[in-house]
C-alpha positions in Angstrom: 151.1 -6.7 19.4 150.2 -3.4 21.2 149.6 -3.9 24.9 146.4 -2.4 26.2 146.7 -0.2 29.3 144.3 1.8 31.4 145.1 5.5 31.8 144.7 7.8 34.8 142.8 10.5 32.9 139.8 8.1 32.3 140.2 6.2 35.6 139.9 9.5 37.5 136.7 10.6 35.8 134.9 13.3 37.9 131.6 12.9 36.0 128.7 11.6 38.0 126.7 8.5 37.2 123.1 9.4 36.1 124.2 13.0 35.3 125.7 13.1 31.8 126.0 16.8 31.9 128.1 16.8 35.1 130.5 19.8 35.1 134.1 19.4 36.0 134.5 21.0 39.4 137.5 23.3 39.9 140.0 21.2 42.0 141.0 24.4 43.9 137.7 24.8 45.6 137.0 23.6 49.1 135.4 20.3 48.1 136.3 18.4 44.9 133.8 16.0 43.4 135.5 13.1 45.1 135.3 14.8 48.5 131.6 15.5 47.8 131.2 11.7 47.3 132.7 11.1 50.7 130.3 13.5 52.3 127.3 12.1 50.5 128.1 8.7 51.9 128.8 9.9 55.4 125.4 11.6 55.6 123.4 8.8 53.9 120.9 6.7 55.8 122.5 3.5 54.3 125.8 4.4 55.9 124.2 5.2 59.3 122.5 1.8 59.3 125.9 0.1 59.4 126.1 1.0 63.1 123.6 -1.8 63.8 125.0 -4.4 61.5 127.3 -7.1 62.9 130.9 -7.2 61.8 132.0 -10.4 63.5 130.9 -10.4 67.1 127.3 -9.9 68.3 126.0 -6.5 69.1 125.2 -4.6 71.2 127.2 -5.8 74.2 128.9 -4.6 77.4 132.4 -4.8 75.6 132.6 -2.5 72.6 133.7 -4.3 69.5 133.6 -3.4 65.8 130.4 -3.1 63.8 130.1 -2.5 60.1 130.2 1.3 60.5 133.4 1.4 62.6 135.0 -1.1 60.3 134.1 1.0 57.2 135.5 4.1 58.8 138.8 2.2 59.5 138.9 0.8 55.9 138.4 4.4 54.6 141.3 5.6 56.8 143.7 2.9 55.7 142.6 3.3 52.1 143.3 7.1 52.3 146.8 6.3 53.4 147.4 3.8 50.7 146.1 6.2 48.1 148.2 9.0 49.3 151.4 6.9 49.3 150.8 5.8 45.8 149.9 9.3 44.7 153.1 10.8 46.0 155.1 8.1 44.1 153.5 8.4 40.7 152.7 12.1 40.5 156.0 12.7 38.7 155.0 10.1 36.0 151.9 11.9 34.8 151.2 15.0 32.8 151.1 18.3 34.7 147.4 18.7 34.2 146.7 15.3 35.9 148.7 16.0 39.0 145.7 17.6 40.9 143.6 14.5 40.1 146.4 12.1 41.2 146.5 14.0 44.4 142.9 12.8 45.0 143.7 9.1 45.0 143.6 8.9 48.7 140.1 10.5 48.7 138.8 8.1 46.1 140.0 5.0 47.9 138.6 6.3 51.1 135.2 6.8 49.5 135.3 3.2 48.2 136.3 2.1 51.7 133.3 3.9 53.3 130.9 2.3 50.8 132.3 -1.2 50.5 130.0 -2.9 53.0 126.8 -1.0 52.2 125.4 -3.9 50.2 125.8 -6.5 52.9 122.5 -7.8 54.3 121.8 -8.2 58.1 124.1 -10.7 59.8 126.7 -10.5 57.0 127.7 -13.7 55.3 125.1 -15.7 57.2 122.5 -13.4 55.8 123.9 -13.9 52.2 123.7 -17.7 52.7 120.2 -17.6 53.9 119.0 -15.6 50.9 120.9 -17.8 48.4 119.7 -21.0 50.0 116.0 -19.9 50.0 116.2 -19.7 46.2 118.5 -22.6 45.6 117.1 -25.2 48.0 114.0 -23.6 49.6 110.5 -22.6 48.4 112.1 -20.0 46.1 113.0 -22.8 43.7 109.5 -22.7 42.1 110.4 -19.3 40.6 113.3 -20.5 38.5 111.2 -21.1 35.4 110.1 -17.4 35.5 113.5 -15.9 34.8 116.7 -16.2 32.7 119.7 -18.2 33.7 121.6 -15.1 34.6 118.8 -13.7 36.7 118.5 -17.0 38.6 122.3 -17.0 39.2 121.9 -13.6 40.9 119.3 -15.0 43.3 120.9 -18.3 44.1 124.2 -16.5 44.9 123.2 -13.3 46.6 126.3 -11.1 46.7 126.9 -8.0 48.8 129.3 -6.5 46.3 126.7 -6.6 43.5 124.1 -5.3 46.0 126.4 -2.4 46.7 126.4 -1.3 43.0 122.6 -1.6 43.0 122.2 0.5 46.1 124.4 3.3 44.7 123.1 3.4 41.2 119.5 2.2 41.1 116.7 4.7 40.9 114.4 3.6 43.7 110.7 4.6 43.4 110.3 8.3 44.2 114.0 8.9 44.2 116.3 10.8 41.7 117.9 9.1 38.7 121.4 7.7 39.2 121.0 6.6 42.8 123.5 8.5 44.9 125.0 9.9 41.6 128.6 9.3 42.7 131.5 9.9 40.4 132.5 7.2 38.0 136.0 7.1 39.5 134.7 6.2 42.9 132.1 3.7 41.6 134.8 1.9 39.6 137.1 1.7 42.7 134.3 -0.2 44.5 133.9 -2.9 41.9 136.2 -5.8 43.1 134.7 -8.4 40.8 134.0 -6.8 37.3 131.8 -9.6 35.9 128.3 -11.0 36.2 127.1 -13.8 38.5 127.3 -16.3 35.6 131.1 -15.8 35.6 131.6 -15.8 39.4 134.9 -17.2 40.7 135.2 -20.3 42.9 134.3 -18.1 45.9 131.0 -17.2 44.3 131.8 -13.5 44.1 130.7 -11.2 41.4 130.2 -7.4 40.8 126.7 -6.7 39.5 123.2 -8.0 39.2 121.5 -8.3 35.9 119.3 -5.3 36.9 122.5 -3.2 37.0 124.2 -4.5 33.9 123.8 -1.2 32.0 125.1 0.7 35.0 128.2 -1.5 35.1 128.9 -1.1 31.4 128.5 2.6 31.7 131.1 2.7 34.5 133.4 0.4 32.5 133.2 2.6 29.4 133.6 5.9 31.2 136.7 4.8 33.2 138.3 2.7 30.5 138.5 -0.6 32.3 140.1 -3.2 30.0 138.0 -6.1 28.8 140.1 -9.2 29.5 137.6 -11.8 28.1 135.0 -10.4 25.7 133.2 -13.7 25.3 132.5 -14.0 29.0 132.2 -10.3 29.7 135.1 -10.1 32.2 136.9 -6.8 32.8 140.1 -5.8 34.7 139.6 -4.0 38.0 140.2 -0.3 38.4 143.7 -0.1 40.0 142.1 1.7 42.9 139.9 -1.3 43.6 143.1 -3.2 44.6 143.9 -0.5 47.1 140.4 -0.6 48.6 140.5 -4.4 48.8 143.9 -4.2 50.6 142.6 -1.6 53.1 139.7 -4.0 53.8 142.0 -7.0 54.2 144.3 -5.1 56.6 141.5 -3.8 58.7 139.7 -7.2 58.9 142.8 -9.0 60.1 144.2 -6.5 62.6 140.9 -5.4 64.1 139.5 -8.9 64.5 142.6 -9.7 66.5 142.1 -6.6 68.7 138.4 -7.4 69.3 139.3 -11.0 70.2 141.7 -9.7 72.9 139.0 -7.3 74.2 136.6 -10.2 74.6 139.2 -12.5 76.3 139.4 -14.9 73.4 143.1 -14.1 72.9 145.5 -13.4 75.8 147.8 -10.3 75.7 150.8 -12.6 74.9 148.9 -14.3 72.1 147.9 -11.0 70.7 151.4 -9.5 70.9 152.8 -12.6 69.2 150.2 -12.5 66.4 150.8 -8.9 65.7 154.6 -9.0 65.9 154.7 -11.8 63.4 154.1 -9.3 60.6 157.5 -7.8 61.3 161.0 -9.1 60.6 164.6 -7.9 60.7 165.2 -4.3 61.6 161.4 -3.7 61.6 160.9 -6.3 64.2 163.7 -4.8 66.4 162.0 -1.4 66.1 158.6 -2.9 67.0 160.0 -4.6 70.1 161.9 -1.5 71.3 158.8 0.7 70.8 156.7 -1.8 72.8 159.3 -1.9 75.6 159.3 1.9 75.7 155.5 2.1 75.9 155.3 -0.6 78.6 157.4 1.5 80.9 154.5 4.0 80.9 151.3 2.1 80.0 150.0 -0.9 82.0 146.5 -1.3 80.5 146.6 -4.3 78.2 143.9 -2.9 75.9 145.9 0.3 75.5 149.0 -1.7 74.7 147.2 -3.8 72.1 145.9 -0.5 70.5 149.5 0.7 70.2 150.5 -2.6 68.7 147.6 -2.5 66.3 148.6 1.0 65.1 152.1 -0.1 64.4 150.9 -3.2 62.6 148.5 -1.3 60.4 151.2 1.3 59.5 153.7 -1.5 58.6 151.2 -3.4 56.5 150.0 -0.3 54.7 153.6 0.7 53.8 154.5 -2.8 52.5 151.2 -3.2 50.6 151.6 0.1 48.8 155.1 -1.1 47.8 153.5 -4.2 46.2 151.1 -1.9 44.2 154.0 0.3 43.0 156.2 -2.6 42.1 153.4 -4.1 40.0 151.7 -1.0 38.7 152.4 -1.8 35.1 150.7 -5.2 35.3 147.8 -3.6 37.3 147.3 -0.9 34.6 147.5 -3.5 31.9 144.9 -5.7 33.7 147.3 -8.7 34.0 148.0 -8.6 37.7 146.9 -11.8 39.5 145.6 -12.1 43.0 145.3 -9.3 45.7 148.0 -7.0 46.9 148.1 -8.7 50.3 148.6 -12.1 48.6 151.6 -10.6 46.9 153.4 -9.4 50.0 156.9 -10.7 50.8 156.7 -14.4 51.6 157.1 -14.1 55.4 154.4 -11.5 55.7 152.1 -13.4 53.5 152.7 -16.6 55.5 152.0 -14.8 58.7 148.9 -13.3 57.2 147.6 -16.7 56.2 148.4 -18.1 59.7 146.5 -15.2 61.2 143.6 -16.0 58.9 143.6 -19.6 60.1 143.8 -18.5 63.7 140.8 -16.2 63.1 138.8 -19.1 61.8 139.7 -21.4 64.7 139.5 -19.0 67.6 137.3 -16.1 66.4 134.8 -17.1 63.7 134.1 -20.4 65.4 133.6 -18.8 68.8 130.3 -19.7 70.3 129.0 -16.1 70.4 129.8 -15.7 66.7 128.2 -19.0 65.7 125.0 -18.1 67.7 124.7 -14.9 65.6 125.1 -16.8 62.4 122.5 -19.4 63.3 120.0 -16.7 64.4 120.7 -14.5 61.4 120.3 -17.4 59.0 116.8 -18.2 60.3 115.7 -14.6 60.6 116.7 -13.7 57.0 115.2 -17.0 55.6 111.9 -16.2 57.3 111.7 -12.6 56.2 112.5 -13.3 52.6 110.0 -16.2 52.5 107.1 -14.2 54.1 107.6 -11.0 52.2 108.2 -12.6 48.8 105.1 -14.8 49.2 103.1 -11.6 49.9 104.5 -9.9 46.9 103.6 -12.8 44.6 100.1 -13.2 46.1 99.2 -9.7 47.2 95.4 -10.1 47.3 95.1 -11.9 50.7 94.4 -9.9 53.8 97.7 -11.2 55.4 99.7 -10.2 52.3 98.2 -6.7 52.3 99.2 -6.3 55.9 102.7 -7.4 55.3 103.2 -5.3 52.2 102.1 -2.2 54.2 105.3 -2.6 56.2 107.5 -2.1 53.1 108.5 1.5 52.3 107.2 2.8 49.0 110.7 3.2 47.6 110.9 -0.6 47.2 108.6 -1.1 44.2 106.9 -4.4 44.9 104.4 -3.7 42.1 107.2 -4.6 39.7 105.7 -6.4 36.7 108.4 -9.2 36.5 109.1 -12.0 38.9 112.8 -11.1 38.9 111.9 -7.5 39.6 109.6 -8.5 42.6 112.5 -10.6 44.0 114.9 -7.7 43.6 112.5 -5.4 45.4 112.0 -7.7 48.4 115.7 -8.3 48.6 116.3 -4.5 48.5 114.0 -4.2 51.5 115.4 -7.1 53.5 119.1 -6.5 52.8 118.8 -2.9 53.8 117.7 -3.8 57.3 119.8 -3.6 60.4 120.3 -6.7 62.5 118.1 -5.4 65.2 115.3 -4.3 62.9 115.4 -7.7 61.2 115.1 -9.4 64.5 112.2 -7.2 65.6 110.3 -7.8 62.4 111.0 -11.5 62.6 109.6 -11.6 66.2 106.5 -9.6 65.1 105.8 -12.0 62.3 106.3 -15.1 64.5 104.6 -13.6 67.5 107.7 -14.3 69.5 109.1 -11.8 72.0 111.6 -14.0 73.6 114.3 -14.3 70.8 117.7 -13.0 72.0 121.3 -13.5 70.9 
């Protein structure tokens, strides 16, 4: 039996989605197609809106902590390092004509890192839950009979990853075909869950809405992703999606710990202990020596934690890239299981899990975080309910007033019920936390809501 395997020539396609006649750009010029993708995202309004979307802790505040924008920049930075390490190791294994493309792995992963959170609604996972619950248990249940099983699964399990693909590929009203017209290689690197909502895993994650099925299949075909289950429509990830996911995992874990220290949730000693736990043997000795050397000069605890954070990210990036390289045959064949972080050496994986547990206990259950989640849940639920009702019954005076607040690009005149739902969710999910709260207060006539 011949083993199927993905190949770098297809995976690194420089063609752009929505532009079948895309010309191959000379890799010797100032900006390659992949670097152009990076710039398109940086200058996009969707990326700028991330500055007012909560990461974990509420914003704004007197102590600066991470928001979605700073998190995405950090994921892009870590992703670039991961891609560059892998590129240096495998460039000797590919044909000479592919070497320039292999040299762009860091750029592609950094593009995926920049974009990975663009599909998240206001208030993050709390917002996702509010949207899903509105359709599954709220007034939205009455619409189930108007759509297919797969379409209903999209709505009752709103997923930021699927919303990302829609944001990047959908032709919104008055906009150009192909969405942002990013390269196929970069789009594939962003798809962590290459299957539909009807095949979602136990965590409820999936990669595309039914409205983007054709876009997904186009990406799969162009980049040569392997179909691992034809009956269920499940595909293997692009190898670069593993690197993007690892960059996100590393950034989440380390930066949450740093933020918790800045907010006084973790003491310096607790933070140092948590970050040092990722090291062992000679690496731990080096870690301690460098810390001792720095402490002779630096006394500010935040600056010391920043130094520890930098060493921790560097260490985890190096070890995670080793996992990718050690398992690259399985990854290219679509048989690799789990994430790169879950396949780190046992001690590091154990400490990573303990840090995750600590984050749940001390960070995600912190009162300030819970307040944001509760507020966000109610804000998103109300906005979806009000605007969707207006879209379904547009002839009342109140509905006409509400619909005037929706930008023209969100085509609420869509002829299908599923299409109307998608349009309203496009509008609501694209809001910043602050804009969503302002609109909620406007609708409710309440100017006192604060978090």
